[in-house]
KEPA-274577 format. One record per residue (C-alpha): residue in one letter; residue number from 1; x, y, z. Coordinates in nm, 2 decimals, padded with zeros to 4 digits, always signed. Each point is the difference from the previous one (the first is absolute). Layout:
KEPA-274577
+-----+-----+--------+--------+--------+
: res :   n :     c1 :     c2 :     c3 :
+-----+-----+--------+--------+--------+
:   A : NUM :      X :      Y :      Z :
...
+-----+-----+--------+--------+--------+
end
This chain:
KEPA-274577
+-----+-----+--------+--------+--------+
: res :   n :     c1 :     c2 :     c3 :
+-----+-----+--------+--------+--------+
:   M :   1 : +00.00 : +00.00 : +00.00 :
:   T :   2 : +00.14 : +00.34 : -00.10 :
:   K :   3 : +00.05 : +00.25 : +00.27 :
:   V :   4 : -00.14 : +00.35 : -00.06 :
:   N :   5 : +00.21 : +00.30 : +00.08 :
:   L :   6 : -00.18 : +00.19 : +00.29 :
:   N :   7 : +00.15 : +00.33 : -00.11 :
:   Q :   8 : -00.18 : -00.04 : -00.33 :
:   L :   9 : -00.33 : -00.08 : +00.17 :
:   K :  10 : +00.03 : +00.32 : +00.19 :
:   C :  11 : -00.01 : +00.18 : -00.33 :
:   L :  12 : -00.33 : -00.16 : -00.11 :
:   P :  13 : -00.26 : +00.26 : -00.08 :
:   S :  14 : -00.30 : -00.02 : +00.23 :
:   F :  15 : -00.24 : -00.09 : -00.27 :
:   L :  16 : +00.20 : -00.32 : -00.06 :
:   K :  17 : -00.02 : -00.10 : +00.36 :
:   L :  18 : -00.37 : +00.02 : +00.01 :
:   G :  19 : -00.27 : -00.23 : -00.12 :
:   G :  20 : -00.03 : -00.28 : -00.25 :
:   A :  21 : +00.02 : +00.25 : -00.29 :
:   A :  22 : +00.37 : +00.04 : +00.05 :
:   I :  23 : +00.04 : -00.38 : +00.01 :
:   G :  24 : -00.20 : -00.03 : -00.32 :
:   V :  25 : +00.23 : +00.26 : -00.17 :
:   L :  26 : +00.31 : -00.20 : +00.10 :
:   G :  27 : -00.16 : -00.32 : -00.11 :
:   A :  28 : -00.08 : +00.15 : -00.34 :
:   I :  29 : +00.35 : +00.13 : -00.04 :
:   A :  30 : +00.14 : -00.34 : +00.08 :
:   L :  31 : -00.23 : -00.16 : -00.25 :
:   F :  32 : +00.12 : +00.23 : -00.27 :
:   G :  33 : +00.37 : -00.09 : +00.06 :
:   C :  34 : +00.10 : +00.30 : +00.20 :
:   G :  35 : +00.14 : -00.19 : +00.29 :
:   P :  36 : +00.11 : +00.20 : +00.31 :
:   F :  37 : +00.32 : -00.21 : +00.05 :
:   Q :  38 : +00.33 : +00.09 : -00.15 :
:   K :  39 : +00.35 : -00.16 : +00.03 :
:   V :  40 : +00.34 : +00.18 : +00.02 :
:   E :  41 : +00.28 : -00.18 : -00.18 :
:   S :  42 : +00.33 : -00.07 : +00.16 :
:   G :  43 : +00.25 : +00.29 : -00.03 :
:   Y :  44 : -00.28 : +00.26 : +00.02 :
:   E :  45 : -00.19 : +00.18 : +00.26 :
:   G :  46 : -00.37 : +00.10 : -00.05 :
:   V :  47 : -00.09 : +00.37 : +00.03 :
:   L :  48 : -00.35 : +00.03 : +00.14 :
:   M :  49 : -00.21 : +00.30 : -00.12 :
:   N :  50 : -00.34 : +00.12 : +00.13 :
:   F :  51 : -00.17 : +00.20 : -00.27 :
:   G :  52 : +00.35 : +00.09 : -00.14 :
:   A :  53 : +00.15 : +00.09 : +00.33 :
:   V :  54 : +00.32 : -00.19 : +00.08 :
:   Q :  55 : -00.02 : -00.18 : +00.34 :
:   K :  56 : +00.30 : -00.04 : +00.23 :
:   I :  57 : -00.05 : -00.38 : +00.03 :
:   T :  58 : +00.13 : -00.23 : -00.27 :
:   L :  59 : -00.12 : -00.34 : -00.11 :
:   E :  60 : +00.26 : -00.28 : +00.04 :
:   P :  61 : +00.10 : -00.23 : -00.29 :
:   G :  62 : -00.11 : -00.36 : -00.01 :
:   K :  63 : -00.35 : +00.06 : +00.15 :
:   L :  64 : -00.36 : +00.06 : -00.11 :
:   H :  65 : -00.12 : +00.34 : +00.11 :
:   F :  66 : -00.36 : +00.12 : +00.02 :
:   I :  67 : -00.06 : +00.30 : -00.21 :
:   I :  68 : -00.33 : +00.19 : +00.02 :
:   P :  69 : -00.12 : +00.04 : -00.36 :
:   F :  70 : -00.05 : +00.35 : -00.13 :
:   Y :  71 : +00.13 : +00.14 : +00.33 :
:   Q :  72 : +00.35 : -00.15 : +00.02 :
:   S :  73 : +00.27 : -00.09 : -00.24 :
:   M :  74 : +00.34 : -00.16 : +00.02 :
:   H :  75 : +00.31 : +00.08 : -00.20 :
:   P :  76 : +00.32 : -00.22 : +00.01 :
:   V :  77 : +00.33 : +00.17 : +00.05 :
:   S :  78 : +00.33 : -00.18 : -00.06 :
:   T :  79 : +00.24 : -00.03 : +00.29 :
:   Q :  80 : +00.26 : -00.18 : -00.21 :
:   P :  81 : +00.33 : +00.17 : -00.09 :
:   Q :  82 : -00.02 : +00.24 : -00.29 :
:   T :  83 : +00.27 : +00.18 : -00.19 :
:   A :  84 : -00.01 : +00.35 : -00.14 :
:   I :  85 : +00.27 : +00.09 : -00.25 :
:   T :  86 : +00.08 : +00.36 : -00.09 :
:   H :  87 : +00.26 : +00.15 : -00.24 :
:   E :  88 : +00.16 : +00.31 : +00.12 :
:   S :  89 : +00.23 : +00.27 : -00.15 :
:   A :  90 : +00.19 : +00.25 : +00.21 :
:   A :  91 : +00.30 : +00.23 : +00.00 :
:   T :  92 : +00.32 : -00.05 : +00.20 :
:   H :  93 : +00.18 : +00.26 : +00.20 :
:   D :  94 : +00.23 : +00.07 : -00.30 :
:   L :  95 : -00.31 : +00.04 : -00.22 :
:   Q :  96 : +00.03 : -00.34 : -00.18 :
:   D :  97 : -00.32 : -00.16 : -00.11 :
:   V :  98 : -00.06 : -00.35 : +00.15 :
:   A :  99 : -00.27 : -00.25 : -00.03 :
:   T : 100 : -00.10 : -00.30 : +00.22 :
:   S : 101 : -00.28 : -00.24 : +00.08 :
:   V : 102 : -00.14 : -00.07 : +00.34 :
:   A : 103 : -00.19 : -00.31 : +00.09 :
:   L : 104 : -00.20 : +00.02 : +00.33 :
:   T : 105 : -00.16 : -00.32 : +00.13 :
:   Y : 106 : -00.27 : +00.05 : +00.27 :
:   H : 107 : -00.32 : -00.15 : +00.14 :
:   I : 108 : -00.31 : +00.12 : +00.18 :
:   A : 109 : -00.03 : -00.13 : +00.35 :
:   P : 110 : -00.35 : -00.13 : +00.09 :
:   I : 111 : -00.05 : +00.27 : +00.26 :
:   D : 112 : +00.08 : +00.27 : -00.27 :
:   V : 113 : -00.24 : -00.14 : -00.26 :
:   P : 114 : -00.30 : +00.23 : +00.08 :
:   Y : 115 : +00.23 : +00.31 : -00.01 :
:   F : 116 : +00.15 : -00.12 : -00.33 :
:   Y : 117 : -00.33 : -00.06 : -00.17 :
:   S : 118 : -00.15 : +00.32 : +00.13 :
:   E : 119 : +00.29 : +00.21 : -00.13 :
:   F : 120 : +00.12 : -00.18 : -00.31 :
:   R : 121 : -00.24 : -00.29 : -00.09 :
:   N : 122 : +00.28 : -00.18 : -00.20 :
:   A : 123 : +00.38 : -00.03 : -00.03 :
:   K : 124 : +00.01 : +00.19 : -00.33 :
:   T : 125 : -00.14 : +00.31 : +00.17 :
:   L : 126 : +00.23 : -00.03 : +00.29 :
:   T : 127 : +00.30 : -00.02 : -00.23 :
:   E : 128 : -00.10 : +00.30 : -00.21 :
:   R : 129 : -00.11 : +00.22 : +00.28 :
:   V : 130 : +00.26 : -00.08 : +00.27 :
:   I : 131 : +00.28 : -00.25 : -00.08 :
:   A : 132 : +00.12 : +00.14 : -00.33 :
:   P : 133 : +00.01 : +00.37 : +00.11 :
:   A : 134 : +00.17 : -00.10 : +00.33 :
:   I : 135 : +00.27 : -00.20 : -00.18 :
:   S : 136 : +00.06 : +00.27 : -00.26 :
:   N : 137 : +00.04 : +00.27 : +00.26 :
:   D : 138 : +00.23 : -00.21 : +00.22 :
:   V : 139 : +00.22 : -00.12 : -00.28 :
:   K : 140 : +00.05 : +00.36 : -00.12 :
:   A : 141 : +00.07 : +00.12 : +00.35 :
:   V : 142 : +00.27 : -00.26 : +00.06 :
:   T : 143 : +00.18 : +00.02 : -00.34 :
:   A : 144 : +00.01 : +00.38 : +00.02 :
:   H : 145 : +00.26 : -00.04 : +00.28 :
:   Y : 146 : +00.24 : -00.21 : -00.20 :
:   N : 147 : +00.22 : +00.05 : -00.30 :
:   A : 148 : -00.05 : -00.25 : -00.29 :
:   E : 149 : +00.32 : -00.18 : +00.08 :
:   E : 150 : -00.11 : -00.04 : +00.37 :
:   L : 151 : -00.32 : -00.17 : -00.10 :
:   V : 152 : +00.22 : -00.29 : -00.12 :
:   T : 153 : +00.28 : +00.01 : +00.26 :
:   K : 154 : -00.25 : +00.05 : +00.29 :
:   R : 155 : -00.28 : -00.22 : -00.13 :
:   D : 156 : -00.08 : -00.18 : +00.33 :
:   E : 157 : -00.02 : +00.33 : +00.19 :
:   V : 158 : -00.23 : +00.16 : -00.27 :
:   D : 159 : -00.22 : -00.31 : +00.00 :
:   Q : 160 : -00.04 : +00.00 : +00.38 :
:   Q : 161 : -00.09 : +00.37 : +00.00 :
:   I : 162 : -00.26 : -00.05 : -00.27 :
:   K : 163 : -00.16 : -00.29 : +00.19 :
:   T : 164 : -00.01 : +00.19 : +00.32 :
:   L : 165 : -00.16 : +00.30 : -00.15 :
:   I : 166 : -00.26 : -00.19 : -00.20 :
:   T : 167 : -00.09 : -00.20 : +00.32 :
:   Q : 168 : -00.05 : +00.32 : +00.19 :
:   S : 169 : -00.21 : +00.16 : -00.27 :
:   L : 170 : -00.24 : -00.30 : -00.03 :
:   Q : 171 : -00.04 : -00.06 : +00.37 :
:   P : 172 : -00.32 : +00.21 : +00.04 :
:   Y : 173 : -00.18 : -00.21 : -00.27 :
:   H : 174 : -00.02 : -00.33 : +00.20 :
:   I : 175 : +00.18 : -00.22 : -00.24 :
:   T : 176 : +00.25 : -00.26 : +00.12 :
:   I : 177 : +00.32 : +00.03 : -00.21 :
:   E : 178 : +00.19 : -00.32 : -00.06 :
:   T : 179 : +00.28 : +00.09 : -00.24 :
:   I : 180 : +00.13 : +00.30 : -00.20 :
:   N : 181 : +00.23 : -00.07 : -00.29 :
:   T : 182 : +00.18 : +00.27 : -00.20 :
:   S : 183 : +00.14 : -00.10 : -00.34 :
:   N : 184 : +00.34 : +00.13 : -00.13 :
:   F : 185 : +00.02 : +00.37 : -00.07 :
:   R : 186 : +00.00 : +00.07 : -00.38 :
:   F : 187 : +00.17 : +00.32 : -00.12 :
:   S : 188 : -00.04 : +00.19 : -00.33 :
:   E : 189 : +00.18 : -00.14 : -00.30 :
:   A : 190 : +00.25 : +00.29 : -00.01 :
:   Y : 191 : +00.09 : -00.04 : +00.36 :
:   S : 192 : +00.03 : -00.38 : -00.04 :
:   R : 193 : +00.24 : +00.05 : -00.29 :
:   A : 194 : +00.20 : +00.25 : +00.21 :
:   I : 195 : +00.02 : -00.25 : +00.28 :
:   E : 196 : +00.11 : -00.27 : -00.24 :
:   N : 197 : +00.27 : +00.23 : -00.15 :
:   K : 198 : +00.12 : +00.09 : +00.35 :
:   Q : 199 : +00.03 : -00.37 : +00.09 :
:   V : 200 : +00.19 : -00.07 : -00.32 :
:   Q : 201 : +00.24 : +00.29 : +00.07 :
:   E : 202 : +00.05 : -00.12 : +00.36 :
:   Q : 203 : +00.08 : -00.35 : -00.13 :
:   E : 204 : +00.24 : +00.14 : -00.25 :
:   A : 205 : +00.17 : +00.22 : +00.27 :
:   L : 206 : +00.02 : -00.31 : +00.22 :
:   K : 207 : +00.15 : -00.20 : -00.28 :
:   A : 208 : +00.26 : +00.28 : -00.07 :
:   E : 209 : +00.08 : +00.02 : +00.37 :
:   Y : 210 : +00.04 : -00.37 : +00.01 :
:   V : 211 : +00.24 : +00.00 : -00.30 :
:   L : 212 : +00.20 : +00.29 : +00.15 :
:   H : 213 : +00.01 : -00.18 : +00.34 :
:   K : 214 : +00.11 : -00.32 : -00.17 :
:   A : 215 : +00.28 : +00.19 : -00.20 :
:   K : 216 : +00.12 : +00.16 : +00.33 :
:   I : 217 : +00.01 : -00.34 : +00.16 :
:   Q : 218 : +00.19 : -00.15 : -00.29 :
:   E : 219 : +00.26 : +00.29 : +00.01 :
:   Q : 220 : +00.03 : -00.04 : +00.38 :
:   E : 221 : +00.06 : -00.37 : -00.06 :
:   K : 222 : +00.27 : +00.08 : -00.25 :
:   V : 223 : +00.17 : +00.24 : +00.24 :
:   V : 224 : -00.02 : -00.26 : +00.28 :
:   R : 225 : +00.14 : -00.27 : -00.23 :
:   A : 226 : +00.28 : +00.23 : -00.12 :
:   A : 227 : +00.08 : +00.10 : +00.36 :
:   A : 228 : +00.00 : -00.37 : +00.10 :
:   E : 229 : +00.23 : -00.09 : -00.29 :
:   A : 230 : +00.24 : +00.29 : +00.09 :
:   E : 231 : +00.00 : -00.11 : +00.36 :
:   A : 232 : +00.06 : -00.36 : -00.11 :
:   N : 233 : +00.29 : +00.11 : -00.23 :
:   V : 234 : +00.15 : +00.21 : +00.28 :
:   A : 235 : -00.03 : -00.28 : +00.24 :
:   E : 236 : +00.15 : -00.24 : -00.25 :
:   A : 237 : +00.29 : +00.23 : -00.07 :
:   K : 238 : +00.05 : +00.07 : +00.36 :
:   G : 239 : -00.01 : -00.37 : +00.06 :
:   R : 240 : +00.26 : -00.07 : -00.27 :
:   S : 241 : +00.23 : +00.28 : +00.14 :
:   E : 242 : -00.03 : -00.13 : +00.35 :
:   A : 243 : +00.06 : -00.35 : -00.12 :
:   R : 244 : +00.32 : +00.12 : -00.18 :
:   M : 245 : +00.11 : +00.19 : +00.31 :
:   L : 246 : -00.06 : -00.30 : +00.21 :
:   M : 247 : +00.20 : -00.22 : -00.24 :
:   A : 248 : +00.28 : +00.25 : -00.01 :
:   E : 249 : +00.01 : +00.02 : +00.38 :
:   S : 250 : -00.01 : -00.37 : +00.01 :
:   E : 251 : +00.29 : -00.03 : -00.25 :
:   A : 252 : +00.20 : +00.27 : +00.19 :
:   K : 253 : -00.05 : -00.18 : +00.32 :
:   A : 254 : +00.10 : -00.33 : -00.16 :
:   N : 255 : +00.31 : +00.16 : -00.16 :
:   A : 256 : +00.08 : +00.16 : +00.34 :
:   L : 257 : -00.03 : -00.34 : +00.17 :
:   V : 258 : +00.21 : -00.16 : -00.28 :
:   S : 259 : +00.27 : +00.27 : +00.02 :
:   A : 260 : +00.01 : -00.03 : +00.38 :
:   S : 261 : +00.05 : -00.37 : -00.03 :
:   L : 262 : +00.29 : +00.03 : -00.26 :
:   T : 263 : +00.31 : +00.01 : +00.22 :
:   P : 264 : +00.35 : +00.00 : -00.16 :
:   S : 265 : +00.07 : -00.35 : +00.10 :
:   L : 266 : -00.34 : -00.12 : -00.13 :
:   L : 267 : +00.07 : +00.18 : -00.33 :
:   Q : 268 : +00.34 : -00.16 : -00.03 :
:   E : 269 : -00.15 : -00.34 : +00.08 :
:   K : 270 : -00.26 : +00.04 : -00.26 :
:   A : 271 : +00.26 : +00.11 : -00.25 :
:   I : 272 : +00.22 : -00.30 : +00.07 :
:   E : 273 : -00.30 : -00.22 : -00.05 :
:   R : 274 : -00.06 : +00.15 : -00.34 :
:   W : 275 : +00.38 : +00.01 : -00.10 :
:   S : 276 : +00.10 : -00.25 : -00.25 :
:   G : 277 : +00.36 : -00.01 : +00.12 :
:   D : 278 : +00.15 : +00.18 : -00.30 :
:   M : 279 : +00.26 : +00.26 : +00.07 :
:   P : 280 : -00.01 : +00.33 : -00.19 :
:   T : 281 : +00.23 : -00.01 : -00.31 :
:   Y : 282 : +00.12 : +00.35 : +00.05 :
:   L : 283 : +00.05 : +00.20 : +00.31 :
:   S : 284 : +00.11 : +00.35 : +00.03 :
:   S : 285 : +00.29 : +00.09 : +00.21 :
:   G : 286 : -00.09 : +00.00 : +00.36 :
:   A : 287 : -00.35 : -00.16 : -00.06 :
:   P : 288 : -00.09 : -00.25 : +00.27 :
:   L : 289 : -00.07 : -00.36 : -00.09 :
:   P : 290 : -00.36 : -00.10 : +00.06 :
:   F : 291 : -00.09 : -00.16 : +00.34 :
:   I : 292 : +00.37 : +00.02 : +00.12 :
:   G : 293 : +00.10 : +00.21 : +00.29 :
:   G : 294 : -00.27 : -00.10 : +00.25 :
:   A : 295 : -00.15 : +00.25 : +00.22 :
:   A : 296 : +00.30 : +00.23 : -00.03 :
:   G : 297 : -00.08 : +00.04 : -00.36 :
:   P : 298 : +00.14 : -00.15 : -00.32 :
:   V : 299 : +00.36 : -00.11 : -00.02 :
:   P : 300 : +00.19 : +00.12 : -00.30 :
:   V : 301 : +00.15 : -00.26 : -00.22 :
:   N : 302 : +00.33 : +00.08 : -00.18 :
:   H : 303 : +00.06 : -00.13 : -00.34 :
+-----+-----+--------+--------+--------+
end
């Protein structure tokens, strides 16, 4: 058995509450197919109107609701997410034209359905009268504080300011905002070409700087290699010189040791060991004979 909303019954005109005539009228209406029961589909709320006046109560989805014929009417309002897309053009702080698109997704809370229907009736009217103008004004207000280049380099900051401003602007209209998405900013063709040319020039400048830096590094490498080679040559020459000096000192020391060890008797002994025993054929007058004379010196031999 379907329950009848008591609030609706309070609105019954007195002539419908009296006598069998009213019952007869209702019966006749039912016979002609004008049933007093209506259903609200899921995802909607029913707006109840009495003689065209919006009531504060709403009819919940998934139920049959008693509607008094000729006196009351019900209009469904979607509470599902809806998206309004607007295309905006504005000017930057440095007077560059910029265009963007803003997509705002929102829904109407069940408690706000009577207000929404009373003020706007449908989403199209809400978008045209409130959402689109608010977005346009807020996008212009934010972009006017930034140069064109900053809209790109400070994209996150700009997006956040636009979202905050739009949310504040739409707050009085009892809509629940879910997301606000701003597309990439699009500049005029001339400015886009200027940006492209600037980027090309910057790339070429970076390339030239890289080539110069590479050349400097190569020159520095040559200097380092030359210095290293010079140091190596000096070290090698110094090493050879020191080696020769060490050899000379070693030879001198060796010679000194040899000289110190060569006593007259040792020299005479070595000479005798190497003498073949042959006497000189000719001797000058007074010349000593070899190895004769002992320690006192050679003894002369008379011929």
